N, C-alpha and C positions, 0 to 999 in steps of 0.2 A: 504493500499499499504506500502511496505517496504520503510522506509523514513530515509534519512540522514538529520540531522539538522545542519545547520551552526551556530555554537555557539561561541559567543565572550566571554561569562561569564557574560554578562549584564543582566538586568532585562528582556528585551524583549525576547532575544534568549533562556535564561534559562526557562522562562515561556512557551515559544513554545516547548522546549524539553519536559517539563512536560506534556504539552497537547498532544503532539504526542504519548508520552509513555503511557498516560492514555487511548489512543484509541488502544494501542497494536501494533503500527506501527513502533516505533523507533528502528533503527538498529545500529546507531553509531552517535557520535558527531565529527564534523570536525571543528577545529579552525586554525586560521591563525596568524602567528607572522610576521607582516610587519614592525617591528621596531617601533611600537607605544610606546610612552612614558609611557602609562598606561598598559604596558604588564602584570601587575600583574593580569589583568582581565582573562588571560588564565588559571591561577591557579583555578579560580572559574569555568571555563568551564570544566576543568579536573575533579574537585570535583563533578560537576553535572553528568558527565558520570559515575563516580564511584557510585554515589548515585542511579542512574537509571539502573545500571548493564548492561551498553553497552560499546563497545570499544571507546576509545578516540584517535583521530589522530590529532597531531599538525604539521601543514605544514609550513615549513620555507620559508617565502617570503621576508626575510629581504633585500636580494639583490635587489629585485623588489621595495620594499618600499623605498630604499635608492635613487632610481632614480625618485620617485614620490615627488619631493621636493616642498616646498612652503606651506606645511600644518603645523599648529600648533600641529598636532598629531605626525608628524614624523621629523619636523625640529626644530631648536633652536628658536622657536617663542612662545611668551606667549599665553597661552590658554585664550581667552577673558572671562569675566564675563557677565552674563546677560541672557535674554530670548533667547531660540532657534530661535524664529522667527525674530531676529534682524539681520540686514545686516552684522554686525560684525562677526557673526558665520560662514560666508562662509570661513573664514580662517582655519576652521576645516575640509574642504573638502580635501580628499585624491582622486585625479582624477582616476577615473575608478576602484576604489577599489572593489566595489561590483561586477562589471562586471568580474574582474579577478578572485575574489573568487568563484563566481558562475561557471565560466567555469571550474575551477579545480574541484569543487565539483561535477559537472555533470560527469566528467571524472572518479572520484572516484566512484560515484554511478554506472555508466556503467561497470566499472571493477569489481564491487562487486555484480552485480545483483540486485541492489536496483532499486525501481520504481519511487522515487520522491526525490527532494531535497527541504527542507523546509528553509525558511529564514523569519526573523521577522521584515522586513521592514514595516513601518506603515504610516498612514496619516500625522503624525507630522513631518516626515522627508522630505515631499515633497518640501517644500520651499527651504531647504538648499542643499539637495543631489539629483541631477538629476538621479542617478542610484538607486533610491528608489521609483520612480514614476510608476504608473500603466502602462503608455505607454512603459517605459523601460521594465518592467517585462514581458509584453505581447510579445514585440519584441524579448526579450532574449529567451523566451521559444520557440518561432517560430524558431529562429536561431539554437537552440540546437536540435530541431526535425530534421532539415536538416543536422546538424553536425553528428548526431548519426543514421541517416536513414539507416535501414537494420542491425544495430548492436545492438541497445538498444532503449527501449521506456521509457524515464525518463520524469516525469512531474515536473513543478515547482509549489511548494505549498507556497502561500503568503496569509495566512488567515487574516492578518491585514493591507494589503496594502490599503484598503479603510476605515480603522478604526483608532481609536485614541490610544494613549498610555494608557489612562484610561481604555479602553476596554481590553488591555493586562493585566493590574493589576487585573481587575475583572476576567478574564478568568484564569490568573495564580493562583489567590486565590482559585478559584473553583477546580483547579487541584493539590492544596496542594504545590505550589511552596514555598520554603523557601526564601523569598525575602532577608533576611539578609545575605544569602549566594550568593549574586550576586553583581557585581561591574560595576558601571557606570561611575564614575568620570574620566574625561579626564586628570586630573592633577596627578593621581596616587599616592597620599600621603598616610599617615597612615589611614585616614578616608576620607569619601567623603567631598569635600570642601564645597558643598552646593551653590556655587556661579557660577560655569561654566554652560554653556547651558544645558548640559545633566543632571547635578545635579538639576537645576531649573525644567527642564522638568519632571524629576523623581518624585520630591516632589509634584509637581502640579498634576501629574497623580494620586497619591495616594489620594490627597485631592478631586479630581473630582470624583474618584471611590468610595469615602466614606469608604476607607479601611486604617487601621492604617499602617503607614510607620515605619518599625522597623530599618530603616537606621540611623546610627550615622553621623551627619554633623557637620563640624567645625563651620559653620554658619547656624544654622537651620531655621533662619527666613529671609534669604536674598531673598528666592523665592517669598515671599509676595511683597516685594518692586520691585522686577524684573517684576512680572506679572503686578502690578499697573502701573509701568513705560511704559510697552508695551501697556497697554489698554489706556493710556493717549496719546500716540504717534499718 
């Protein structure tokens, strides 16, 4: 199927882009600028599109993002350190972010004759982000079938929604994803901080997958303490 990949520039979505490209289905990468403090991730998405030889579309959602206040990703709130599965990570929720992005991406797909929209939501996101859960993705696809009925037939492709981030690393490695050319850290510094939830999850995923992590972290060992603390809780 001719497939658009929603690509943030992070490990998950870039790996998904490489996977879809390996199947010969990739048509374009679509990224969203919603005013995130780690907007440098979008440069990694653009580089992925160039590497894979497909068009890159950066959609300006900053006006919408400014209205979705209260998140550490868009407001002047400190990004917490620790494991993703901790309650404190809820401050990184941008309400309805994925629903809004998917709705736009489905419109882009329909306008361009594409047959699927792919997003790299995965099982590790379920605790924190309600619009990454299987129930949401099933309901969203049903809604889009109704929204585009008689105009276009576009499917939602979520190969990792019931799988782990370690599975994404494994699949990404199989497809030759250059992991060092991806950006995950929510703090958006010179290098990955190693302490925020997404850095801890990234480092843990490589460990669980048994694949070397090429990422440079300001604190490369924090993830061990974070995982141990979570297991003791």
